[in-house]
N, C-alpha and C positions, 0 to 999 in steps of 0.2 A: 285181319283182325277182327276182337273182340272189345268191345268201346262201353264201359261201366258210367254208368249215369248218375253223376252223388248228388241228391238232394239235400231232404230235412233226415239224413240216413249217414253220418257224419262218421261212420264208424268200420273197422275191419271186421270184429267181432260178430258172430250172429246177425251177418248182412247176406240175406240171401239173394240180391243181383250179383255182387262180388263173388260169391262161392258158385253161382251157377258158370259165371264168366271164368271161372279161373279151374272148373271142371275143362280137362283135358292139356293137350300142349300148344293150342293156340297162342299165338301174342295175345297181351291182353292192354288195354289202355284206357287210363279213366277220365273224366268230364269232371267242371263243376261249373255251371254258370250262373255271372254275377250280370244282376239286372235291377241295377238303382231306379230306374224311375217306376217298373213294376211293384219294387219294395215301398217305394213312396207311397204309390196306391193304393197299396195293402196295408197303410199305416203300421209297417214294420217299426220297432222302436231300433233308435240307433245303439242302443246297449245290448240289442237283440243281435243287431249286423255284426257288429264289433267282435262279438262272441263267437257268432258262425263263421266268421273270417278267421280271428284268431284257433278254431278248429279243423279249418281248412288249409292254414298252414300246417299243422301237425299231422291233419291228413295226407298232404302232399310229402311229406319229409318221410314218416313212414310205407306209405305205397314207392315212393322212392327207392327205399331201404331194398324193398320188395321185387323191384324189377320193374315194377308198375309207373310209367309216367303219367302225370295227372295235368291234364290239361284246362287252363283258363278260360271262360270266352267271357269278354264283356257284351252284355245284349240287352239292352234297354228295355224290351218288354218283351212278355211272350209270343205277341204276334212277330217277332222276327226270329223266334228261335227255332221253328223248322228249317226257314233256309239258312241260319249259321249252323245249324249241326248238321245238315247235309253237306255244306260245302266242306266239313271237319271231316263227315266219312267219305267224303272223294279223296282227299288229300292222305289220309293216314289209309285208306285200302280197310277200310272196317265192312265188315258182313255181318253185325250182329249186334243188336245193341242191346242191353240190361238195364233197367230199374228198378225201383221197389216202386210200386203204385200209390198214384199222388190223391189226395180222399176230397180237396177242393173243387169245386167244379171250374174255374178259370186253370187250375191245371191240368183237371181231365181234357180241357178241349185241346188246351197246349198241345197233351200228351198224343190226342187222338190226330191234332194235324200234324204231329212228327213222323206219328207211324205213317199216315198217306202217304207224306213226300218222300219218306225211307220207304215205301214200298216201289216206285218209280225206280229207286236205286239198286232192287232186291239187295235191302238188309232190311232182314227181321229182327222186331222188336219184340223183347221179351219181359213184358211185366208183371210184377212178383210181388207178395205183400211182406214187408217188412217195415209196415208201420201197428200193427197190431196182433194179439196173439192169436186172434183167430180173425181169419178174412171177412171184410165184411159181404152180409148174406150168408155167413154159415150158421147164425143164429136167428132163426126167424121161426113164427107163431105156427102153432098146428095149419093152419089156412097157408103159411108160404107169405105173410105179413111182417114187416118189422115191428118188433116190441114198442108199445107208446109210453109202458109203464116200466122203473128201472127192477124194479124187484123180482117179476117173473122172467127179464132178460138174463138178471143175474143167474136165476137158478137154472136156465136154460144152458147158458154159456158154460157154470161151472159142470155143467152135465156133457156139455159138448168136447169141453176140457178134458175132462173125464174117458171118452170114445176114441179121442183123436190123440191126445196126450202132444207132444211135440220137442224139437232136440235142439240145443242150443251147439252150433255150429262154430268151431276156431276161426282166428284169422290163417288167409292163406299161406302157405310157405312161400318161400321166394322164388320167382320163378326165372331170377337170372342174375346178375350181376348189379350190385347197387348204384343208382344212377344219383347227380345231381339234384339240387335242388332249390331253387330260388325263393325266397322268402317273401310274402306280399310285399313286404313292406320296401322293399327292395325295386319294388313294379310302380313306375312313376303312372300309368294307367291306371292301374289298381286306389292308389293313394289320389289322385283325381277325383276320381270316379266315387268315393265314399271319404275321404277325409282322413281324420284322425283316427288309424288304427289299433292304438293303444288300448289293450282288454280291459275292464274291469277286474282288478286285482282280487278283489269278491267274489269272483267268479271265474276259478281257473280251468283251462281248459284241459283236455286227453281222456282217454275209455279211462287210464287209469287213477284217474280223478273221482271219474263218477263211478267206479267200482271201489273205490276208497271210500267213499260218502254212504253209499248203499251199505256194506259190510261195515262202517261203524253205528246205521242207523239198529242197522240188522242185531247186532250184539247187545247195543244200551237202551235201545228205545222201542222198537214195534210191539216186545211184551204190552207196553205202560201205553202203545200208542191210541187206545180208545179212549182211554183215562184224560192223555196230555194235548191230543193235536189241537185242542180247540183254543188252547192258550196260547196267544201269540209271544208271551215272555217266556216261557220254556220252551228250549229245545226239545222239540217232541214229534217234531215232521222230518220227512228224511231228506226235503230241497233238493228234490233229483229232477224238479219240472223241467230244469231249462237245459239237462241233460236231454229230458227225454223228448222235447220239444225239437231240439236238432238233432235227436238220433245217434248221439253220442254213447248213448246205452240203448238198449231195447226193452221193451215191455215184456218178452218174453225171458231173458237176463234178468229181470227183477222176481217176474214169477219162481225162476228155477231157483235163485238165490235164496229167497223165502224157504221154499220147499226143503232146501240142504238144511237151512238154518236149524228149522223146526223140527225135521224129519218125517215130514208129512204136509200133505196142499190140505189147509184148513177148510173145512165146507160149512160154517154153522158160526154165527155170532158167538156160541158157546166156548169155539176154541181158541186159544190165543195165535194172532197175525189175522184172523179173519178180517178185522176192522181194516187193516190196511191195502189187504188183496181185495175187498170189497173198493177200496177207491183205483185200484186200475181198472177192476171193473167199468166201471163209471166212465172212465179214460174209454174204455172199449166202447159203451153204448154210447156216447156224443158221436165216437168214428164213424158206428156203423152207420147212427140216423145220418149224418153228413153225406155220403155215399148213398144212403137208400132215398134220401129226400133232400135232392139237390136245391132246393128253393132256399134252405136254410144260408146257403150261401150268397144268396142274395137278398139281404137285410129282410126277410117275409119270415113275420111269427111263424112257428111251429101250428100254434091253435090261429087260423084263418081268421075266426070273429074276434080275435083282440086287433086286427089293424084298425077294427074302427073306434080302438079308445081314443080318445081327448088329448093324446099326451103335451106336455108343454115344450116350449121350445128356448125356456128363458137364459138368454145369454150369460147376465149376472147369475143365477143363479149359478148354472152350468161354471160358472169360471170360479165362484164361491168353494161349489165341493169339489174341483178339480186341484184348487189351492188348498185345499183344508183350511178354510174360514167358516164353517159352518154353526161354529159355538158347539156341536156335538165333540166332547173329549177324542172318544174312539174312533170316530170317522175321522175329525182332522187327521188325528196321529198315525193313522192307514193310511190317509192318501198323501201326507208327506213322508212316509216309510219310501210308497210307493217312489215318489219322484226323485226322490235320494237314491236309491238302492236299485231300482227296477224289477220287485219283486213285493207280491203281498204275500200274507198267510192266510190260508185258503179261508177259515170263520169271517176273516177280516172284510175278504171279498164279498161272503153272502150282507155283511155289515151295510158296507158302501153302496153297494149296488140295491138292496132293499133302501136306502137312504133314498138314493137317486129319485128310483122310481117311484117308491109307495109314501115320501115323504116332500118330495120335491116335484113329484109327478111329470119328471121329465123323462124324455122318450130311450128306453134302455140301447137304441142306435148309438148313441151319444156316448154312454157310457161304454158299451162293447169298443166302439172305435179310441175311445181314450186309453182304454187297460192297453190295447194292440201297441199303440204308440209310444208305451210308457215301460211295456214287461219284457224282462228280460225271456222269460218262457211263454211268450204270445203265440197261442194254438189255437187257429180259428173253431175249430171243434169243441173242443170245452172253454175258450171264452165264451164262444157265441150259447152254450149249452148253462154253463153258469149265469150268464145273463138274462138269460128267458125263463132258466128258473126261477128267480128272483124276481123278475117282472110278472111271474102268473102267464106268460105267454107262450111257455116252452113245453116238452113231453115232459113228464112226470114232473109240473111247476109245483111247488106248494100252493094249499089253495088261497083266490084270493083276497081272504078276509086275514089269514096268517102275514101277519105286516111286523117286521124286527123291531124293537121297540130300542133306540141307538144308546141310549141310556141303562136300562138294564141288561142289554148286551155286554156293554162295558163292565158292568158290577160285576158279570155272573163270568165273564173270562179274562178280565185284566183286576182281580178284583183289589190290589194295594196300588193299581195305576202305576205299576214298573212299565209296561209299553207306551203309555199315553205320556207318561212323566219324559219318557227318553226321545220323542218325538216334536211334542208340542212343549219347546221349550222355555213358555210364558207359566206353563204350570209347573216347572220344575220342583218346585217350592211349595208347590201345596201339601196339605196334611191329607192322606190319603182318604180321610173322609169325606173330605170334598170334592177330589178328583173328578168324580162322573160328573157333579155337576155343581161348579166349582162358583158361578157367578154371584152368589150371595156373598161368600168369603174374598173373593173379589173385590167386590163392593165396599166390604169393611174395611177391606186394606187401602179403601180409594186409589185402585187401579183399574186402568181402562184397556190395558192390552191384550186384552182376548174378547171377541166378539160376542156379541149376544147369541142367542140362537135363531138359526134363520125363520124356524117355521115350528110351531105349538105343536108336536109329535100326536096329541091325542085329536087335534081336530082334525091334523093332516091326515091319518090314518082312517079316519071317518068320510074322507074323499076320494081317498083310495077306493075303499070297501064298494063307493055311490059309482065309482068308476063303472068296474067291473057289475057291479049290478044292471046299472043301466044296459050292460049288452044284453041282458034277458029279458028287456022291454019289448 
């Protein structure tokens, strides 16, 4: 028997591990491992756990309809996985294991341990690329090293894609009679392990939902994406990140759909659709980095010298940032949106990350962990890459002297304050002319229901610049 181990690839279509396992007539079974303790250690947000498990429920039912049983194992930590998997292989008579490659260091170590244990049972392991359009290690410099700057990586990635191309594979055909499927909500041990399983209605699961969102975006917004993507009050982005993070849709499917919509694959900023394609390439860049530079999974900065920066760990300032009490409306609106919905617009992620690291001078690791503990699309590669970019410690990071001004960022990207008034209820009635700097207006009205700015941005900016300059001395 062949066994397909599903992880962050919870789909039937364009799933290399599933496709290779289903080649031939040998029986196929599937597996998903629930690891509550490990998920907590990795700061996985409860909303992300519920989203993922809701998709596992859908996947189990769809696999059962194809005649493929999905086994569920509860294994608290990765250290216990090899033994549990070996036991399942013995019980089921498994001779081959198929899984899509993991990119994080703990997951890679787990998979190496699994390979070693299963080799003793004569079970062969097949690790495939299901997380990237091009596999990590494919896009390298002329000297065989990983690119450290995005733009040349993007050019090389586009060239490699033209040379290699790719194929989108359909879901496998039925392999036998339909099987029964017991929903997760009816399994007492699952409820006990994870508590409430009801998913957030704002985030429906299923491959059909992911494709629906993709198609709507491509029909209605992709051509204007370059102009609208930075405005959080406008529905100008695909909002596909939760589906990509859980593997409900693949990046290859996104590239193929874009190409079909346009009739070509854009190659430069001058061509419509390129800006969105380039965001997918950013996703690839961070994932390739994570594989080729494992220390990024170990809380270490990409730029080693920045480990000496004198970051603050002020718990009170950090809590104010987390709760949206900084006195900077765009920052507070973004954080309250995150805490309520489990998602944040990308422009806002840059603004709040810059504020935490460059205005409050708090270590980026605290912000990275907080995002993972709240985001429905929490993904180590993208999250770490984004935080290190904002903090000035990462690959292709913004120059240390480029510090976002939270007030002017709000004025530019939420000019009428629509997003701010939606999430900062204290400012719901404030005129647009005052929404980004509300404190004088509030004082005139005799109100004290919104906090004063935590810091003077101009002073904090200079302190941030001096922190980085001190590394050069």
